[in-house]
C-alpha positions as CSV (number, residue, x, y, z in Angstrom):
1,M,-8.5,17.3,-1.4
2,K,-6.5,18.3,1.6
3,F,-9.6,19.7,3.3
4,L,-11.3,16.3,2.7
5,F,-8.7,14.3,4.5
6,T,-8.3,16.9,7.3
7,A,-12.0,16.7,7.9
8,V,-11.9,13.0,7.9
9,A,-9.0,13.0,10.4
10,L,-10.8,15.3,12.7
11,L,-14.2,13.6,12.6
12,A,-12.9,10.0,12.4
13,T,-10.4,10.0,15.2
14,P,-12.4,7.5,17.4
15,L,-12.8,5.2,14.4
16,A,-9.2,5.5,13.4
17,A,-8.0,4.8,16.9
18,S,-10.0,1.6,17.1
19,A,-8.8,0.6,13.7
20,Q,-5.2,0.9,14.8
21,T,-5.8,-1.9,17.3
22,A,-7.0,-4.2,14.5
23,P,-4.6,-6.6,12.8
24,A,-2.2,-5.3,10.3
25,A,-3.0,-5.1,6.6
26,A,-4.4,-8.2,5.0
27,P,-1.8,-10.5,3.4
28,A,-1.0,-9.8,-0.2
29,A,-2.8,-12.9,-1.3
30,A,-6.1,-11.8,0.3
31,R,-8.9,-10.7,-1.9
32,L,-9.2,-6.9,-2.0
33,T,-12.7,-5.4,-2.0
34,I,-14.2,-2.1,-1.3
35,D,-14.6,-3.2,2.3
36,S,-10.8,-3.7,2.7
37,S,-8.9,-1.0,4.6
38,I,-7.3,1.7,2.5
39,E,-4.0,0.5,4.0
40,A,-4.6,-3.0,2.7
41,I,-5.5,-1.8,-0.7
42,A,-2.4,0.5,-0.8
43,A,-0.2,-2.4,0.2
44,N,-0.8,-4.0,-3.1
45,P,1.0,-2.1,-5.9
46,K,-2.0,-2.5,-8.3
47,G,-4.4,-1.5,-5.5
48,K,-2.3,1.6,-4.7
49,A,-2.4,2.5,-8.4
50,I,-6.2,2.3,-8.4
51,L,-6.4,4.6,-5.3
52,D,-3.9,7.0,-6.8
53,A,-5.9,7.2,-10.0
54,Q,-9.2,7.9,-8.2
55,F,-7.9,9.9,-5.2
56,P,-4.6,11.5,-6.1
57,G,-2.5,12.3,-3.0
58,M,-4.4,10.2,-0.6
59,M,-1.4,8.2,0.7
60,A,0.7,11.3,0.9
61,H,-1.8,13.2,3.0
62,E,-0.6,14.2,6.5
63,S,-3.7,12.5,8.1
64,Y,-3.3,9.2,6.2
65,P,-2.1,7.4,9.4
66,M,-5.4,8.3,11.0
67,F,-7.7,7.0,8.3
68,K,-5.7,4.3,6.6
69,G,-7.3,1.6,8.8
70,M,-10.7,2.5,7.5
71,S,-12.4,1.4,4.3
72,L,-13.5,3.9,1.7
73,K,-17.1,3.3,2.7
74,Q,-16.2,4.2,6.3
75,V,-14.5,7.4,5.2
76,Q,-17.2,8.4,2.8
77,P,-19.6,10.0,5.3
78,Y,-16.9,12.3,6.6
79,A,-15.7,13.3,3.1
80,Q,-18.4,16.0,2.5
81,G,-19.3,14.5,-0.9
82,K,-15.7,14.2,-2.1
83,I,-15.9,10.4,-2.1
84,T,-19.0,9.6,-4.1
85,D,-20.9,6.3,-4.6
86,A,-19.6,6.5,-8.2
87,D,-16.0,6.8,-7.0
88,I,-16.5,3.8,-4.8
89,A,-18.1,1.8,-7.6
90,K,-15.1,2.6,-9.9
91,V,-12.6,1.4,-7.2
92,A,-14.7,-1.7,-6.6
93,A,-14.8,-2.6,-10.3
94,E,-11.0,-2.1,-10.6
95,L,-10.4,-4.2,-7.4
96,A,-12.6,-7.0,-8.8
97,K,-10.3,-7.2,-11.8
98,L,-7.4,-7.9,-9.5
99,N,-9.0,-11.0,-7.9
């Protein structure tokens, strides 16, 4: 898992840098979807639990500050198959239950 996020950090630096200029995480009342930033999902305790269950250690990863502004869909191409369409579908289904 560490390799996955290190690769993402190295490959996604331009995307992460532009994401840092975006507004902060969405308000807690905002609807969370698979297109929400990882940071926005993690800001909601139930959303964080969903991410922790599907991707253990993601928020503790040393490169988290670099990719937290990206959505899972944006990170997926850099994950070398570690974030699958099935993983994203599972997270999407769980997030839909929150809304």
